[in-house]
C-alpha positions as a printed Julia matrix, in Angstrom:
51×3 Matrix{Float64}:
 147.91  26.48  230.4
 150.76  25.42  233.18
 148.86  22.6   234.84
 149.12  21.22  231.78
 152.67  21.2   230.95
 153.09  20.41  234.56
 150.63  16.81  234.15
 152.33  16.37  230.88
 155.76  17.18  232.69
 155.27  14.53  235.36
 154.65  11.4   232.38
 157.6   12.88  230.1
 159.75  15.95  231.55
 161.31  16.48  228.12
 158.18  17.06  226.34
 156.77  19.85  229.2
 160.09  21.64  228.8
 159.83  21.33  225.18
 156.47  22.71  225.04
 157.38  25.74  227.52
 161.01  26.77  225.39
 160.84  25.25  222.04
 164.09  22.83  221.26
 167.19  25.23  223.03
 169.87  24.31  225.81
 167.32  23.66  228.74
 165.37  21.25  225.88
 168.82  19.4   226.34
 169.24  19.51  229.8
 166.66  17.66  230.63
 166.95  14.7   228.44
 170.05  14.57  229.38
 168.96  15.61  233.17
 165.55  12.49  232.71
 168.44  10.13  231.15
 170.42   9.94  234.29
 167.28   9.46  236.63
 163.91  10.22  236.25
 163.59  12.35  239.49
 165.9   14.83  237.84
 163.93  15.39  235.15
 160.54  16.18  236.42
 162.52  18.73  238.99
 163.99  20.57  236.1
 161.28  20.52  233.65
 158.27  21.42  236.67
 160.96  24.42  237.18
 161.41  25.32  234.2
 157.39  25.38  233.92
 157.29  27.83  237.27
 159.91  29.82  236.24
């Protein structure tokens, strides 16, 4: 299941975080990071999933 989340996180970073933690602080932080730059959003999403 984590492999699917990582793949989704590369395509749409907030979706991967949402599937892991739901709507919370990490989700909103990921949306902000993704808006500021796609790569920071992807890095954060993979880090949340791997944690």
